[in-house]
N, C-alpha and C positions, 0 to 999 in steps of 0.2 A: 504493500500500500504506500502510495506517495504521500508523505506527510509534509512536504515542502510547499509552502504557499508563496506566491509571487504577487506583489502589488502591481496591477496593470495600469493604474493611473486613471485620469479623468475620462469619462465617456460622453456624457450628455448634460447639457444645461438648457432649461426652458427659458426663453427670453422673448416674452410677448408674442407667442406663437399665434394666438387668436384671442377672442374675447373671453372664452371660458378657461383658457390656459395661458395666464399672464406670467406666472412664475411657479417655481418649485417642482421638484420630482420627489415628493415626500413619501416616506414609508414604503419603499419599493418591495415588491414580492414577485418572484420570477417562476415561470414554468417552461419546460421544454415543449413547445407547442408542436413541433415536428422535428425531423432529423436535422434540419439546418437552421431552425429559428427558435430563439429564446424570446419569450414575451415577458416584459417587465411591466407589471402593473404599478401605478404610482398615483399619489394624490397631487392634483393640479389646482393651484389657486387661481381664481379670477382676481380682478382688480380690487374687489371687496374682501379678499382673503377667505373666500368660501370655496371649499375644495370639492371637486368632482374626481372621478377615477378615469384616467386614461392609460395609455401604454406606449412603450418604446420597444420595438423589435430589434434584436441584434443577432448577428451571425453566430451560430453555435460554435463554429471553428475559430472565429475571431471576434469575440464579444465587443471589441472596440469599434467594429464596423456596424453602423446603424443601417438597418434595412427599411424601417418604416416608423413613422411617428403618427399616432392616432389623430385624426382630424375632428373627431367627435368623441365626447365622453362615452365610456362603456357603461357608466353608472353615475347618475347625478343625485341631487338632493331629493328627499321624499316629499310627499304632499304636506302642505301646512298643517301643523299640529302633530305630525308623526315624529318618531324618535330621531330621525335623520334629516329633518327639514332644514338644517343649517350646515350641511356639508357631510361628505363621506370621504374616507381614505382607506386603502387596503390594510387588512390585518394579515391575511395569508391566502395565497392562491395555490390550488392543488388540483390534480387530476384524479377523478374517481369514475371508473367504468365508462369512459368516453365523454364525460362531462367535466367542465371546468367549474370547480366550486370556488367562488370568490367570497371569502369571509371578509367582512369589512366593519369599520367603526363608524357609527353615525353620531352626529352632534346635534344638540338642540339647545337653544338659548332659553334660560329660565330666569325667574325674577329674583329669588332670594340668594342664589349663587350664580357664578358666571355661566355655567353650562353643565349639561350632563352628556355622557356618551355611553352607548350600549352597542352590543354586537349584532350584526345582521348577516345574512347570507343571500347571495344571488348566484344563479346557475346559468351556464351557457353550453351549447354544443359546438360552437366555433371559436370561443374565446374573444368574441367581438360584440355579440348581442346578448345581453344579460337580462334575466328576469328575477326579481326578488321572490324568494320562497314565501315571504310574508311581509306585509307592511309593518308588522310588529317585530321587535327584536327577538332573535332566538336566544340571546343572552340578555334577559330583562332584569329590571331592578329586583334586588333581593337583599336580605339583611346583611350579607357579606359585602355587598356593593350597592349602596343606595344612590351614589352619584356616578360611579364608574364601574362598568362590568362589560369589558370589550377587549379588543386586540387579540382575539383568539388565534392560536396556531394549532392546526389539526393534522394528525397523521393517522391514516387508516391502517390498522394492523389486524389481519384476520377477521375483518368485519367489525372491529371495535374502533371507534373514532376517539383516539387519545388526544386530549385537548388541554393546552395551557392557555391561560388568559389572565388579564389584569382585573382586579376588583378592589373597591375601597369606598370609604365614606370620609368626608372631612376635607378641610383645606388648610394649607400652610401659607403664611404671609412671608414671601421671599423677595427681598429687594423691592418692596413696595407693591408687589403683585401677589394675589392669591393664586396658589397652585394646588391642584387636586392631590390627594394622598391615596396611594393604592399599592397593593402587593401582587405577587404572582400566585395563582391558584391552578389546581389540576382536577379534572374529572373526565369520565368516559361516557360516551354516547353510543347507542346502537345504530343510529342513522345520521349522525353529524348535524342534526337539527334540533333534537329534543334533549334538553339539559335539565338537571335537577336545580333546586334553589340553593344548594350548598355544595361547594367543592372542598378540596383540601388545600390549605395554604402551604406552598412548598418553598417560597423564598420571600422573606420580609425585607422591606427597604430599611435602610439605616437613616433615621431622621437627622442625624448629625451631618450627613453629607448629601442626602437626596430626599425628594418628596414622594417619589413613586418609581415603580419598575414597570415599564410599559411595553406592550407588543412583544412578548416573549416568543422566541422562534426555536 
C-alpha cells in the first residue's frame, strides 16, 4: 500500500462565474463518476452569501485538469419556511446501487439565535439532476442537537449505513461573534434515510481551542 501523499497544489477558484456562483468552493465532496471523471460537489455562494450546490469535474488521471464547471446548481435552497431555505452545502456525496446520494447541510435563519442547520439528502441517477428525498431533514432537531444536527458522512457496509455527523446545542461568543457549539456523533441506519433521535458521541470538541467539530469524513 502506498502511504506517501503528495500535495498537488491549487486546482480551482470560483471568481464571479455567474449570479448564483459568485465565490467559494466550500465543503467539497468528490465521487468517481466514471472511469475518467471525478465530480467534486461544493457549496457556491451568491453575492448575498447564500450557498447552492454545484460541481467541478476533473480528470481522474490528472485531477489538476478541469473538465467541466456546472452552469446551474444541482441543488438550491428549499421553499420558504423549510429547514434549508437559506442555503445548502455538501456534507458527503457517495454512490449506492447506481444512484448518487448527496447528503447535505441546510441552513435556516431564526430569531433568537443566528441560524440552525440540519441534515438533508437528495438523490440522482446522473449526478447532475437531484431530487430531495424529503423537504424535511433526515437528521432533524433532537435533544442531542437542538441547533445543529448535520454534516453527515455515510459509508454503506453490508447494507448498514454507518454515519458520522455533527450535533450540538448552544453558542460561544468568539471575537465578538456567536459561534455554534457541536461535537461528533455516530449511529447506523438500515436505509441511509431513517435515523434515531440519539446517537453516540465519539469525539468532543475542546472548548479551550475550538467551538465545534464539523462535517466529519
